[in-house]
C-alpha positions, -999 to +999 in steps of 0.1 A: +406+439-640+410+477-642+379+496-651+377+525-675+400+551-659+404+588-657+437+604-654+444+623-622+463+653-637+465+680-611+443+705-630+416+678-630+419+662-595+443+678-571+445+649-546+483+647-543+501+670-519+536+682-511+554+659-487+566+682-459+584+657-438+614+635-447+610+629-484+614+592-484+597+564-504+577+555-472+562+590-471+550+587-506+537+552-499+517+564-469+502+593-489+490+570-517+477+544-493+457+571-475+442+583-508+432+547-517+418+540-482+398+572-482+383+565-516+399+596-533+418+571-555+395+545-570+402+513-588+411+521-624+423+557-617+454+565-636+481+583-617+498+614-633+530+608-652+561+602-630+576+636-637+544+655-628+538+634-596+574+639-585+569+677-589+536+676-570+549+657-541+584+673-543+603+641-541+630+629-564+621+606-592+642+577-579+624+579-545+590+580-563+599+550-584+608+531-553+575+540-537+555+530-568+573+497-571+565+489-534+528+498-539+527+476-569+542+447-549+515+453-523+489+449-549+476+485-547+489+497-581+495+481-615+516+494-643+514+490-680+545+492-701+542+525-719+506+529-706+510+544-671+503+534-636+468+527-623+451+519-590+445+482-588+411+466-583+414+467-545+377+465-537+368+431-552+334+414-549+318+407-516+312+370-527+333+346-547+324+337-583+311+303-571+287+319-546+275+345-572+267+316-596+249+298-568+228+329-561+220+333-598+205+298-596+184+307-565+169+341-571+151+342-538+184+355-523+176+388-539+152+395-510+181+390-485+204+413-505+178+441-505+172+436-468+209+440-462+211+471-484+181+486-467+198+484-433+233+494-444+223+523-467+200+537-440+229+537-417+251+554-443+224+580-451+220+589-414+258+593-409+259+614-441+233+638-428+254+642-397+288+644-412+286+655-448+306+686-458+296+714-482+317+696-508+297+664-502+265+684-506+277+698-539+285+663-552+250+651-543+233+681-559+254+675-591+244+639-592+207+646-587+209+672-615+226+646-638+201+620-629+172+644-638+189+650-672+193+613-678+157+607-669+145+635-692+166+620-721+152+585-712+188+573-711+183+541-690+219+530-691+231+564-678+203+563-652+216+530-639+252+542-638+242+573-619+221+553-595+251+534-583+272+566-583+246+583-561+246+556-535+284+555-535+284+592-529+261+588-500+285+562-486+314+585-491+295+614-473+291+591-443+329+595-437+333+559-424+360+541-444+348+506-436+312+514-444+323+531-477+343+502-489+317+477-478+291+495-499+314+497-529+319+460-527+282+454-523+274+475-554+297+453-575+269+428-574+247+452-594+271+453-623+260+419-638+224+421-627+226+392-603+205+410-576+187+436-596+174+433-632+170+470-640+153+463-673+126+445-654+124+472-627+122+500-652+095+481-670+073+490-641+051+520-652+061+543-624+095+530-614+118+555-631+098+584-618+095+571-583+132+561-580+143+596-591+120+612-566+133+590-539+169+598-547+161+635-546+145+631-512+175+612-498+198+640-510+175+667-496+174+651-461+212+646-461+218+682-471+193+694-445+212+676-418+181+655-410+196+621-400+163+605-391+147+617-423+176+605-444+175+571-428+138+568-434+140+580-470+168+556-477+149+526-462+117+536-480+137+537-513+150+502-510+116+489-498+100+504-529+126+487-551+119+454-533+081+458-538+085+468-575+108+439-582+084+415-565+055+429-585+076+426-617+084+390-609+048+383-603+038+399-636+064+378-654+052+346-637+015+354-646+025+362-681+045+329-685+015+309-670-009+326-694+013+318-724+014+282-714-024+281-711-028+298-745-004+273-761-023+244-746-057+258-757-044+265-792-030+230-794-062+215-781-082+234-807-060+222-835-063+186-823-100+189-821-104+204-856-082+176-871-104+148-858-129+133-884-165+141-877-185+111-865-214+103-888-248+101-872-276+078-885-312+090-887 
């Protein structure tokens, strides 16, 4: 399935470049594959119209059509009749639907998921502190600013979306292609709430504030080039989420137990009041 897309017109996202070597279909294919592999082209991104793309890469339209057809056959692009060409859903979930359904029936797997995230995101944050470019820093600053605005507006849906976008940006700033795509696949599991019920997390009285502060600290450590600090901030963030979710689960369990006790006591009281009073002889 292709997600909501944005069109990569060159005024908006100048990712395509002139092909300086032999202008063959293979050269175009290689450029597009590199853009997908590096994460500059994401699933759901719509490519510019054929005419614009041919001008940008400086190849003939027949050569471009041949390249796009090959990329479509390789499962990297999809085309819609009259609707343009899009990057296919090349990431995919880390687990099959059957395994995801299994995990939903056994929620204790959440702890293992968070432990995995704690390790891999700390690694990504450390690499990001060492390798991030000024452009990566600008992306993180912009995301933190947008997260603050979403927090101030109490827009929980936007906060959740920016949360994932922030962690993806950290993965991109690590400049390790395998790590980046592994993280993106991992975050797919957050989309349906299998591993993280954000409503329950945000129900915690301090969760939204603490999570925003933690994201800010991760960004600060990365921008400062403090690899150790970035790893520690990232690990502490996931550990807090784990603890907050555990506390939320415990609160929910206590609430459910208390409700059952109340129902039983109410029922017992009704039963007792409906019994006829025994007469006593003097």
